[in-house]
N, C-alpha and C positions, 0 to 999 in steps of 0.2 A: 612559432611560434609554441612551444610544446607546454600541457598545463603543469606537467611536472614542474617546470619554473616555479609555480605559484610556491608547492612544499621548499624548492632550493632557497627560496629568499625568504620562509618560514624559519629554517635552520638558521640560517646565518642571522636573527636575532634571539632565539633560542635556545640554540645547542643544548645546555644543560636540560632543560624541561624534557619531563616527560612525556613521549609520545604514544606508546601502545605499551598496555599493561594488559595479561591475560591468565589465568587459574585463577586454583582459591591456596589459602596455606601455603604448604610447601613447596606446592605446583605451583605458584605464582612468579611469571616472569614480568618484565618490563625493559624499555628502551627508550631510552630519551632521544630526543629529533637529532643529535650527531650521530651517536650509535647507528639509528635507523640509516640515515642518509648514506654511513659507511656500510652498513649489511647490501643498500641496495645497491652501490656502486661494485661490491663483489659478485651480485646476481647477474647486472649487466654486464661486466665482462664476459661473465660465462656464456651468454646471450650472445654475445657478439663474436665470442669464439666459434661458437656451432652453426657461423655463417647467414645465420638469421639478415633478412633485409628490410627496413624500416618500409611498415605496410605489411609484413608477414601477419597470418592471425595465429595466433597462440591460445590452446582453450586451457583454462585453468577449472581444473578440478580439484581442489583443497577444500577441508571444512574449514570452517570459521577462525585464523589463530591468526600469529602473528607473522608467521609467514606467508599469510596468502596477501597479507599488503605489502612485503617486503617483495612477491613475486609482481602485485600487480604494477606496483611503484617502477620495479626494474624494467617491467615489457613497456611502457610506454616510455621510460628514460630511453630505451633503443633504439622510438619509432616504430616499436612494432602494436597489432591490434590487440587488447584484451577481448577475446572471445568465452562466454559465461553464459553457461544454461540449468537454471533453478535446477536440481537435483529433484524438485517436488512433482515436477511433469512427467517424471516417469521415464522408462528406456526407452520405449519405443518414441516419445516425441523427442528424445534428446539422438535419436540413430536418424530420424528426419532432419533435425537443424542438422545436422554434422554433412548430411550428403549433401543439402541445400548448399552449406556456406562451410567446405572444407577447411580445417586448420592447417598448418606446417608442423607446428608444435604443439604436445602437451605435457602441460606443468602438473604434476599431483602426487600423492601420497603414495607410497609403497602399495599401501593395500589397495587404491582405487586403480592401482597399473594391472593389478591382476585382474581386474575384471576385461581387459583388453581380451585375453581369453574367452570372450562370451560374446565382446563383441565385434564385427568385421572396420564396423566406422571407425572404432579407435586403435585398431590394427592398421588400418592403412595411413594414420599418422605417422610421420616419415620419422622427426624427432621428438626425443621425448627426455624430461626431467624432472628431475624430484623436489622435495622440500626437508625430507629428514631419509635420514640413512640410506641405504643403496637400493637399487634396481635393475639386477642383470646390466643392462648400458645406458641408462638413465642416468644423466648426470645431479649430484647433489649442486643446487645453485644457492641454497641456503645455511652453506657452509662456513658458521661460524669464524673458524680456525683460516680460515685461508686468506692470505695477504694480498691486497690488492690496489691500485693506484686510481685517484679519483677520475672517474666516467664523465665525458661530454655531454650534453644533454642533446641527443637527436633533434635538428632543428626541421620542426612541421609546422602546416600550412594551417589557417584556422579552421581550411574545409579537410585536412584528412583524417581519416578514421582515428578515433582511440578508443571505442569501446564497442562491441559487438554484444548485445542482448537479446532476450527475448521475452516478449509481454506474457502475461500471466495466464493470458487463455481464457479470461473469466468471460469473455465476448465470443469466444470461437476459437479456431487454431490460432497458437501462439506464432505471432509477426514475428519477424527478424530487425530489429531495434537501433540505429546506428548513431550513435553519440559522436561526434568531431571534439578538435580542442578548441577549437571556436566556440561550442557548443557548449561542455562542462564549464569553461571560461562564463559563459553567460549563465549558468544557472547556480554557479557558485557563488557571481553578483547578488542576484535577487536573493539567496537565500540568505544570504547576510544579515538584511534589516529584518528579517523573518525570524533566525535563530536568535538574535538580540545575545551573543555569546558573552560572558565576561573571562577575562585575562586568565581566573583561577581556576575556569571550570574544568571540572570532570565529569565525561560523559559515556555513561555507557548505550551504547549503541546497537541493537538488535536489528535497526536495518543497514544492510554490510555498504550500501553503497554511499552514507554517510557520515563513514570512517574519511574519508577522502575529501570529503570539504571542513571534517577537523583537524585533519594534519594542513590542509591549506591553511587554515584560520590562528593554527596554531593552539590548539586546545588538548587535552590530555583525553586520548578513548581506551574504554575499559570493552573489552573485547570478551562476550560472554562464551561462563565457561562450562556451557551444557550444549547440548545436540540441537541446532537450530535450521535443522530442516524443516520441521513444522513447527510454527512459532507456535503454533495455538498447544500444541504440547507440551512447550518447552517446561522446563522444573524449574517453578519459580522461586523453590528455595534455594537454589543454586545462587539466580540471579538475584535475591533479594539479600541471602551471604555476601555474595559481591559487593553490591550498593554500598550496606555496612562495613564492610573491609579498607573499599576503596577512598570512603566518603566522598562517594558521588554527589555530583549537584542537578545533574542532569540526567534523564532517559529519554532517548528517542526508542518507540516500538510500535506494534502495532494494537490496535482495539484487544482484540483478543488476547493476547501477549499482556496485557494491563491489566484485562479482567482478572486471568491468572494470578496476577502477582496481589490486586485487593484484596480478591476470596482468599490468598492462604495470609498477607499480614489483617486483613481481620478475625481470620480463625487463629491466627499464632498471638494476637495482640502486641505486632509488631509496627512500632513508629520509623518510620524515615526521615528525621527533622532537618538532616543535611540537602534534600532535597530541594530545590531554587524553580524549577522546572520539568513537567511531563509533555511529553510533546508527540502526538500520534498520531496517524494517518494511515492509508494502503487499504483503507476499509471504514463504513459507517460506524461513527460511535453513537450509542444507546442514549438517551438521555440522563441515564443513570449513574455511567461511568465517571465523569469526571466528580460529582460530588461522592461516590466510595474513595477516588483517588486523594482527595483532598482528606477524608477524615482518614488516611495512612500518612498523609505528607501535609501537616496542614501549612508549610509555608510556602507550597510550591503554587506556580503557575502553570495552569492546563492548559494548554494550546493544541486545539484542532486543528490540522492542517489537509484540506482537498487538494488532492493533485492525483493526477496520472503516470504511465510510466513515459507516454506521449510530452506533459508536460506539469514540470512539478518545481515549485506550488502553483497553485489557482488560487486560492483563497483560502483565508485563515480567521479563528475567529477564536479570543481566550476566554473560559468559564467565566469570569467574572463580570463579562460583557454581555453575557445570555442572562435574559431577564427575565421574574418571576412570569409576566405578559408571555414571553418567548416561550417558554417549557409548557405552560397551559397550552397555547395553539400549537405545538409538536404533540401532546396528549389527545387534542384534538381532531389531529388530520393535516396541519399544516405541510409535516415532511419534515427535514432536517435542517437547521441553520446549519450555514458552512464560513460565515462572515462574509467580509467585502475581499472584491480582488485584491489580490498583491500589487503591490508598483512595478508595473513593467508589464503585467500580463492584461491584454485587452479580453473582454469577456461579451457574448453577446448571445440571447434566447432568439432560435429562430423558432419558426414552425416546423414541427417534425417532416409534413411530406415534403417541403421545401430545400430540405439538407440533401435529399435525394438528388438534384442539381450539382455536380461538383463545380460545375460554370465551365469557363468565365466568366462572372460577373461584372457588372460596374458597381463603383461604388453607390452610386444614387441606388439601384438595385436592390444590392444588400442592405442597403438603409432602409430603404421599405419595408422590408421584411423581416425586419427586427421588431418585435414583439416588445408592447409594453409591461413599464410593473405589472405584477398581479397575474401576467400570462405565462401558463408554461407551455413551454417548446426545449427543442435539444439546446443543449449548453456548446457554443463552441468560443477555440481561445485561441488568441494570439499573440507571439512576442516573439523576442530573443531568445526564449529558452526554451519555445516548442518545439516539436520536432516538425522538421519541415517535410518529412518522407521517411518513409520505411525502405530497406534494404533490398524488397522486391519491388519495385515502380507500380507491379500490377494492383499493391493493395490497397496504393494512394485513391482508386478512385472512389472508395467508399468513404474514406476517412479526413480527406483534405477538399476545401473550397476556395478556388481562384480568386479572388477579386482583385479586378485591375494588377495582376502580380505578388500580390500580399496574399500566403496562404493562410487559411484559417484550419485550424485541426478540429473534427468533429470528436467530443469525446464518448458521445452515446449516450452520455447520462441529462435525465429531464431535470427540469428546475426554475425556476423564478426569481426574480428580483422583486422586493417589497419595497415597499415606499419609503429607505432608509438607503436603497441604495444595496443592501445585504442580499447575499446570494442563498437560496434554499434548491437544498437538492430532495426529488420526493421519487427517483429510483432510478432504473434503466429501463431505455425508452425501448428497447423489443421485449423488456417484464409489465410493460402498462398494461390492461387489463381494455379493450375497448368492446363496448355489446351494446346490447338495446337499453342498457340501463345509464349508458355514459362511460365516460373514462374514469378509471382507477390506476393510481400508479402504486407501486408497495409499500416505498415508504408511508404513504399518506394512512396506510394501515398497522405497519407493522410497526413504527414509531410511537403510534399511540396505545397498541397491545402492549408492550414491551414495560410499560408504567406500571402493568398490574403486576401487583406479587403476587409470586413462583414461578412467571415467563421469564425462561432462559431465554429463547429463541424463539420468532416469529417470521412466515414468509406466507405474503401472498400472492395463488396464482389460478390461475383459467384453466381448467380441464372440462370435459365432454361440456362446453355451455355452460360452468356451474361458477362462482366464485366460489374459489376457497380460500383458508386460511389453515395454516397448518403452525404447530407448537409446539417446542419440547417446553416441558413443563414439569414443576415438581407439584405431583398431584396434593400430596397431603395440603403445602400452604396452596395451593391451587383454589381449591373448588370453594374456602368459605368468600372469593374474591369474582364468582363466576357471575354474580349479578353485575360487576362493574365490566368484568369483559364484554357482558351482550351490552351494557350502554357505549362501550368505546365502538362496537362491528356496526349497532341495529343500523346507524343510517348509512352505512355503505353496503347493506342491503347484501352481506355476506351469504351464502348458499348452505356451508359447511362449514364446520372447524373442527379441524383432523389431529388429534393426537399420535407423535413420532416418539423415539427416542432419542433420534439425530436427526439434524435436519441436515443435508450436505453444505461443506463449505469451501470456497476455491482452495486450491492446495495448498497456494505460495505464504498465504497470510492468516488462511483460516479467519474472516474477517466479513467474506462477502458470499451471500448463497449461489450455491449453484443450480439457479432454476432450471435448466434442462436435467439436471441428474435428480432433481424431485420431482419433478416431471414425468421422470422414466420411474422411480419407485414407486409413486402414487398411482400410474397406470396399470403398475405391477401388483400391487400388494392393497389395490382401492378396498376389496368385498373384508378386507381383514382388519381394519385400522379406523377410530373414529371413537369421538367421545359424545355420548347422546345428549348424554345431561347438560353438555355447553349447548346444544341445538334448543334443548329445551329451555334452556335461560332464556337465550335468544328470542325464541319466541315470545316466551311471557314477556318479555320488554315489549318487543315490538305489541303485543295484545293491551298491554297497559295504558303505552302509549296512544294506542286507537281511543281505547275508552277518554282517556282525559283529552284529548281531541274534541270528539264528541262533545260531556260536557262543557267544556268552552265555548261550544259552538250552541248548545242549550242554553246556557245561559248567557250567551251575545243577544240573544235571540229573545229570551224573557227580558233585559234590560231594552232592548226595542219596542 
């Protein structure tokens, strides 16, 4: 069973439908499903002629383009393993990944080929291919003028590797993740009811792996026409122009990118009436974002998807299902509502310290450790689409729990179920503050504060025994709301609020706070930053609350 077979079956049904579209204006390119299949066969033939054997790893270093997916599907069709290292990880991480998992071949653009001069790890790769032009002895596998014969898809088992990627490293050093052909098939199956695709959908996809899902499902994918190395810095003007040019009905992107698009459309008074669905994940979604997206696309459903590299998806919710009461709870410190677990994903909440035991556990022991609704602990998940282990087995000790042979993945996220069976996130387990005043999780403060006008981003952190709230704020808009800020944080006993120009975020999506980097910055700059005004406001609010409490007590005594 080769996962490419799902694409092949789709080609038989809709050979003439557009599969991939890229570029704007005169630079626009499009391939139908039939044309894409022919280009994949040409590339597959060249890979086989180079004596690559099934199971060999092929490093793919190609910016997002139509050629990216020609190369990916050709590698899979030949029974090879795609190796992908996100460029956002940086050169040193790339070198470590290649030393640990050396590939047999490299597919890259001519420009990236030149980087071999600076990288010993890239120079050690024996076979080289390019996707455009020529570069020394590298073979161009995407030459559209070359004739070929239909290629047979290499037979692979469900357990054979298809894709080797690396986690974003938001919780530490990136880990090597192997997705098998069976895993991808299961993931496609569980995504299908979540995506709710329509046959005429046109999807602008800013998350590369979802294009493979679209190609298996038979809908049209639009590839971003701007640099997506750092999605949070992508050019919204270009993406909005593509949405309008292609009359796109859907878009998949990170919250940080959607935030830029919403800001651009609001500023330019641009509407996107064709959009039927915005789907976002890859990081926490602030309570204000769905409303901002609905303002620019009134007919759109805003779908919030919670998941991770190891388990995608875990839960989801549409913005229409988030009630006024839910929003009020988020503003009062309840955390972030992410909805009910998707069908096929089993989710449990386990007490944090119990997760340190990897097992094996009995089913009875595991059930006894499950926390009740309303109790906060670590989120653990199991299912056919949940990664069973990393490429480096020793990494499984801290991330997997064996329950009578069933593996559960520790997400590292803390959360709880409410009385309706919906999952709420309160932040990373290792970002929680444990002190004499109790336990406090980041999202319990960050999402309450994010509702204050003028605050772009917030992060809760402990430093030198103090609870610090770090904010990015537009001071002109924010000062008028400082008392509301004080009201938000008074109950959480925040010791100090610090203003910075920029809170460091994860490299991959730019949507998750990089708490270790923030802590290092504060340790370096703590003597030079801060807004005393906010501390004064917080103190005033606490004092007023104390007076009110005293007055109520005196009134109660008078009545008695």
